[in-house]
Residue, then its C-alpha position, 0 to 999 in steps of 0.5 A: m474502562h481502565l480499572l486503575g483509574s489512570h490511563i495507559p500511554r498510547r505508546t506502550f510496548l510489551r517487551g520480552m527477549g527479542a520482542a517489543v509488541a506495541l499495544p492497539f488503541l484501548d479505552a484505557m488510553r483515554p485520560a479519565g474524565a477527558l473528552a474524546a476530542l482531547t484524548g489524542t484521538s482528535r484529527e490533529a493528534d491522530p493523522t490519516r493513515l496512508v497507503a499508496i499502492e502501485m500496479v504496473h502495466g496500466a489497464a485494459g480500460a486505458n486502451e481506446l477500445g477498452a475505454s469505449l467498453n468501460l473496462w476501467s472507468p464506469a460510463a457514468t460520472g457522479r454517484t449513480y454509475e454502474f460498474g458493468a464490466s469494469a475491473l473495479r466491480a469487486l469494489e461495489p460493497y465499498r462504493d461509498r468509500l471509493n472515488i474514481y479519478s478518470n482521464t488523467d495523464v502521467r506526462m512525466a513518465e513519457a520520453m522527453s528525448p530520443e535517447e529515452i524512447g522505449g524506456d517507459h517500463f523502466r522509469s514509470s514506477a519512479v514517476f507514480l508517486t513523484q509525478s516527476h521525470p527521472k534522470q536517465t542514468e545507469g549509475s548512482d546519480v539518480k534524480v526524480g523527486p520526493s514522493l507523495d507518501q514521503l512528503y506526508a511521512q516527513r510531516f505526519g509520521q515522525d512521532t511513530p516508531i517507524p515513519s514509513m514502510q515500503l513493501c513489494i511483491e515481486n523480485i527486486d534483487q537486481s542491481g545496475g542497469c535495467a534497460y534503455g539506460y535506466t538503473c533498476v532503482y527507478t524500476d523498483s522504487i516508488s518511495w523517494a525521501a528526496e529527489d536522489e534518495p530512493l527508499p528500500v522495499i521489503r518483499d519478505p513478510r518475515v522481515a516486515f514482521e520483525q520490523l514491527f514486533g522485534a523493535g528495540s531488541t538486538a540482532e542477537e536477541r532476535a536470532r536467539r528467539l527465532a532459533t527457539d521456534r517459539s512465538i514472539l508472544d511467548w516472550i511477553t506472556g507474563r506482561v500480557s497477564t499483568l496488563s489484562r488484570e488492569l483492564g476492563p472487559t472490553d479492553r481485555q477482549r480487544l487486546d486478546r483479539y489483537l494478540e490473536n491476529v499477531r499470532e495468526v500472522e506469525r503462524r502463517i509466516q512460519r508455515i510458509e517458511a517451513y514449506n519453502t525450506s522443506g525441499a519441496e519444489r517451488e514456483l518461485p525458486g529464488a524467493p526468500a523462505g518467507v515469501p509464499d509462492s501464491f500471489r494472493e497469499h503474499v498480498e493478503l499477508m502484506f495487507d495483514l501486516q499493514a493492518l496490524a501496523f496501523q492498529s498498533d500505531m507503529t507506522r501510519v504510512f505505507s507504500f506497496k508495489m504490487g507488481r514489477d514492470s515486464s513481469a511474466r508472472v501468470f495469475p491462474e486465479s484471474g481466469s487468464d493463463r497469459p503472462f502479465h507483460p505479454a498480456s499487456h501487449h494485447g495489440g488492441r484486439e478485443s479478445s486480447v484486451l478482454e483477456f488483459n482485463k481479467i488480470n486487472t480485475y483480479h488485481v483489484s479484487m485483492l483490495p476488499y480483503f484489506l478494506e474489510k480488515l481495516e473496517e473490523i478494527s475500531e478506534g473509539d467511535e471510528t474504524l481504521l477504514d474511516k481513518t485511512m486513505l488508500i491510493y491505488g493506480s498506475p503510471m502507465g495507461d495503454s501498456n500496448l502502446h507504452n503510453h501514459k494517458r487515461c491512467p488508472l487512479i482510485v482512492l478508497g477509505g474515509a480519509n478522516g472525513s477529508l474527502d467527499t467519497g462515493h464519486h466518479h470524477t472525470y477530467d478534461d483531456g490532458t489533465p495531469m494526474a499530479n493535479v489530483m495528487l496535489s488535491l489529495m495532499h491537501a486532504l491529507g493536511m498538506d494544504d500549504m503545498q502550491s504544486f506537486g510534480d507537473s501539476s497545473g493546479a489542484a483538481s476538484i476531488 
């Protein structure tokens, strides 16, 4: 309980030179004597957090052989399925918060004219969250469609300091045309504010950290702070001490844990930058100093930043592009030594399909780290996992054929109680993925939307 008897506004910052650290949700933010439903923690005042994650190159389970071996979707539907060899098996501890949506197609990523044939890798990412067909161009006259995450952010993200953030892992520093007449903007962008407005993505964890915790400061102040090599928290120590004296023991503990997590993320970024500027040989020589060479370390750091952003309510919407089409990255921790793109062209051979499944399994195994982080953060009687909808999927199906059938799609999290989770749903052949996404948008509170992309109606989810 707040000792002073008056409540702290939810949008409170602790400010110092080049620093502006938003507070996590505290009991002291509840107006004294008010019911929880009226304190700003109701569904209406506390919209669902949304994370949309794209992984390129489809999945081994979308191949005809892979589907027969249930390498992505389990054999049984409903609640009583077994994961078996599925790439999703790392999600077993969260199966009650998992919905699997099988056998949907992303037709808008298909070639629709002879000139577009062969360009699947270079238009697919733009289709994932828009479910719209990109205009083939290498110029600035791009056109695809607004994306699910941005439609949500435009409606429910405008009262946070940052309406949405877009993150990525792979290099996107390319300009002009990629291949087959497509600009690289389509390959690099999954978030579109409008049909002609792709949103920039952040690869460097330092840049994301500064957006979250350097808000409101000038570029000069941030530069001076960074030059001192001190923690961002050093600049707000006095304000933390003053606030802590006003809080009850539970809130003090919650604030301390949150600030420790901020500091730990900052330390990791500093360690990475120190190593990458030390002159040591890098696996990713062209990457920014804040980008770890390790894929797992990079992904986990980005997940930590997302969890902190949700906890501080700096933003409620993220898109996260975990791969880039045609990437030749190798993932030794997966148990496969084959580069990603060549592995995806498995030729339908069983040994090669199973090899590609190792990479798919490894990518999915990143998710429990984030889910655990969200589950550890309480807000009132719920956790952030209860309040989050995490969409993970690919706009490609069988990457060996460059087709867009049986595309991977799952959803995790409690979604603020708007989904009946724990199910494996499968749909009739030819069902657009857009049908499922339309229903997810309804679950997110956009129930007035009649269509999305090439949807033919809402799906049962």
